[in-house]
N, C-alpha and C positions, 0 to 999 in steps of 0.2 A: 497402135498397130494400124497401119495404113493398108487398105485393100485396093489393089490395082484393078478395079472393075468399074466400068461406066455404070453407075447405079441407075441412071435413067433408062438404060437398055435392059436392065435385069427384070425378068418377070417371075412371079411367084406362083407355085402350084396352088390352085384354088383349095381353100380350107387347110392348107399346110400348117398354119399357126392357130387352127380353130380351138385347140386345147390350151392355148397360151393366154393367161390373164396376167398382164404385167404392169409393173410400176416402173417408171424411168427416173433415174437420178442423173443430174448433169444435163448437158445439151445433146439431144438425139437429133441426128440429121433428118430433114424432111423426107428424104428418100427411104430411110429406114422405117420411119413412121408409116409411109405409104406401103412398103413391103408388108409390114405387120398387119395393117388394116386390110389390104387386099388379100392377105392370107387368112383372114378371119380372127386375128388376135383381138383381145379386148383390153383396152387401157383402163387401169384402175386409177381413181383419183387420189388415193393415198395408200400407204402400206397397210395391208391386212393379211390375215391368215388365208383368205380366199385366193390371193394372187399365187401364180405359179413361178414367176421369174421376176428378178430385178434386172433391168437392162441398164447398163452403165454407158453414159455418153461422155463427152469431154467435160472437164471440171466437175466431177461428181461430188456428192456430199458423202464424206467418209463415215459419218455417223449413221446415215441411212444404210450404207453398205454393211456396216457392222451389225446393225439392228436386224436387217433381213437375214443375214448369214447366221448370226448367233442366237437370236430370239425366235425367229420364224423358221429357221432352217430351210430356207428356199435358195435355189441356185441364183448366183450373182454372175451374170455374163456380160461381156462387152457387146456393144452394138454390132461388132463384126460377126458375132455368132449368127445374127439375123441374116446378114449379107451372105456369109458362107453357107448357111442352110439353104437359102434361096438359090444360090449358085449350084449346090449339089442336089437340089430338088428333094430334100429330106431334112428332117430335124436332126441336126448333128448332136453328138454327145455334148453335154454342158461342161464337163470338166476341162477339156482342152481350151475352152474359151473363157477360162476363169479371169476375173478382173485384175489379176496381178500383172498382166501383160508380160509375164515371163513364160518360158516353156514349162508346161505343166507335166509333171511325171505322175502317172496314175497306174498303180499296180505294176510298177517297174517298167512301164512302157512310156517312151517319149513319143508324142504325137507330132507328126510332120505334115503340114498341108502342102500338097503338090497337085498340080493339074486341076485342082479345084473340082474335079469330078467325083472324088471320093476322099474320105479320110481314112488313113490306115496307120497302125502303129509301125514304127521302124525299129 
């Protein structure tokens, strides 16, 4: 999923990610790492029960993704979730940015991202 936003121009609300303790699998862009850091997120050095999110970059480790989802029951989100949350100035629901890169149907609602000012079911 490509995000058509100049990441270098994107600012994050202070402490927006303060409750996010994440581990990253795959290659996460430096801009996304900066957004997380500036927003108060904490990077975990390995997968633990204390982390709150697994953030998926390019070329992720499928075993890590399965472990986090099945064993630790933590949300697995694409790095685009970080960008979209920063763009909307709020933490977005985790389900629509699931790592399958497909449209996610949740409770019979299909989520559609438009205008990047808000997320709303259609």
